C-alpha positions as a printed Julia matrix, in Angstrom:
149×3 Matrix{Float64}:
   0.0    0.0     0.0
   1.51   3.32   -1.02
  -0.65   6.38   -0.57
   1.24   9.65   -0.61
  -1.47  11.81    0.98
  -3.6   11.48    4.09
  -6.53  13.8     4.8
  -7.02  14.28    8.54
  -9.87  16.82    8.43
 -13.38  16.81    7.08
 -13.23  17.64    3.35
 -16.29  19.81    3.85
 -13.96  22.26    5.6
 -11.89  22.49    2.41
 -15.02  22.8     0.29
 -16.23  25.66    2.49
 -13.09  27.66    1.58
 -14.05  27.93   -2.09
 -14.32  31.39   -3.55
 -16.14  31.84   -6.86
 -13.84  34.74   -7.8
 -11.16  32.19   -8.72
 -10.84  29.5   -11.37
  -8.68  27.37   -9.1
  -7.53  27.55   -5.49
  -4.46  25.91   -3.98
  -1.77  26.19   -1.32
   0.74  28.64   -2.77
   3.97  27.04   -1.58
   7.06  29.26   -1.69
  10.0   26.93   -1.51
  12.81  25.27   -3.39
  12.99  21.47   -3.04
  15.65  20.32   -0.58
  17.0   17.48   -2.71
  17.77  16.59   -6.31
  15.7   13.4    -6.03
  12.1   12.9    -4.96
   9.47  10.18   -4.56
  10.73   6.79   -5.87
  14.17   8.33   -6.55
  12.87  10.36   -9.5
  14.78  13.45  -10.61
  13.42  16.56   -8.86
  12.42  19.31  -11.29
  12.55  22.81   -9.83
  10.02  25.27  -11.24
   7.78  28.13  -10.08
   4.56  27.02   -8.36
   6.08  23.66   -7.37
   3.42  21.48   -5.65
   0.67  24.08   -6.03
  -1.26  21.67   -8.25
  -1.05  18.72   -5.86
  -4.22  19.9    -4.05
  -6.69  22.08   -5.95
 -10.24  23.35   -5.73
 -11.64  23.93   -9.22
 -14.37  26.36  -10.19
 -15.4   24.62  -13.39
 -17.29  27.62  -14.73
 -14.02  29.57  -14.83
 -11.88  26.71  -16.16
 -13.18  26.65  -19.74
  -9.68  26.67  -21.26
  -8.67  23.48  -19.43
 -10.12  21.13  -22.01
  -9.38  17.42  -22.51
  -7.36  18.42  -25.6
  -5.18  20.81  -23.57
  -4.58  18.16  -20.89
  -3.67  15.55  -23.54
  -1.34  17.73  -25.59
   0.37  20.19  -23.25
   3.39  19.28  -21.15
   3.36  18.89  -17.39
   4.91  22.27  -16.64
   2.22  24.04  -18.67
  -0.42  22.33  -16.55
   1.33  22.46  -13.15
   2.18  26.15  -13.52
  -1.43  27.03  -14.42
  -0.4   28.46  -17.79
  -3.81  27.42  -19.07
  -5.35  30.32  -17.12
  -5.85  33.71  -18.72
  -4.4   35.41  -15.63
  -2.63  34.47  -12.4
  -5.27  36.59  -10.66
  -7.57  33.6   -11.16
  -5.52  31.51   -8.68
  -6.89  31.78   -5.16
  -5.18  30.59   -2.01
  -6.19  27.97    0.5
  -4.51  27.69    3.91
  -1.15  25.96    4.17
  -2.33  23.01    6.34
  -4.34  21.73    3.35
  -1.11  20.64    1.59
   1.63  20.08    4.15
   4.82  18.75    2.52
   6.44  16.15    4.78
  10.22  16.31    4.69
  10.19  19.76    3.12
   8.63  21.68    6.0
   8.89  21.76    9.79
   6.17  19.88   11.67
   3.33  22.02   12.95
   3.76  23.14   16.58
   2.06  21.76   19.69
   1.12  18.42   18.15
  -1.18  20.03   15.58
  -1.99  17.92   12.53
  -2.1   19.33    9.03
  -5.48  18.97    7.32
  -3.79  17.13    4.46
  -0.43  15.45    4.89
   1.48  15.1     1.61
   4.38  12.64    1.75
   5.91  14.34   -1.26
   9.4   12.79   -1.02
   8.1    9.36   -0.02
   6.23   7.99    2.95
   6.57   5.36    5.64
   5.5    2.71    3.14
   9.13   2.84    1.88
  11.97   1.58    4.06
  14.01   4.73    3.41
  11.21   6.9     4.85
  10.43   4.93    7.99
  10.4    7.4    10.87
   9.4   10.39    8.72
   7.25  13.13   10.21
   3.62  12.09   10.68
   4.45   8.41   10.13
   2.09   7.55   13.0
  -0.8    9.22   11.14
  -0.15   7.2     8.01
   0.11   3.99   10.07
  -3.17   4.79   11.87
  -5.07   5.27    8.61
  -3.43   2.22    7.04
  -4.69   0.12    9.98
  -8.2    1.51    9.55
  -8.24   0.89    5.8
  -6.91  -2.64    6.05
  -9.03  -3.8     8.98
 -11.83  -6.28    8.38
 -15.34  -5.75    9.62
């Protein structure tokens, strides 16, 4: 089982953050990756808006230019950097805890849990990431998902 995200809050709370002024909303991370390799030892590509697209709220009415043809024919950077939007003003922001990047950011203080934990470099399902931040959360949800009855 390898799941690289765990949601610890009610998704209704994320849904309630939507703002119809935007085409898409996301956590606007401002960081440079800490390593040259990422998940499954893949080469890490550094680019503006890195990981913004890993959690998004879409306002479909304002996303007319994101057609199946665009998704099929454009490259990943075009899509991940929201170049399909007419303006960056159409990108709204959701709070940081809705896309917390394990291994790239300091744990939240006082035992707080992020709303969405993103094991972006790899999670405790890989030997090399055993003991990573929020491993206990992943293990808890794994136990729930794999229990019978």
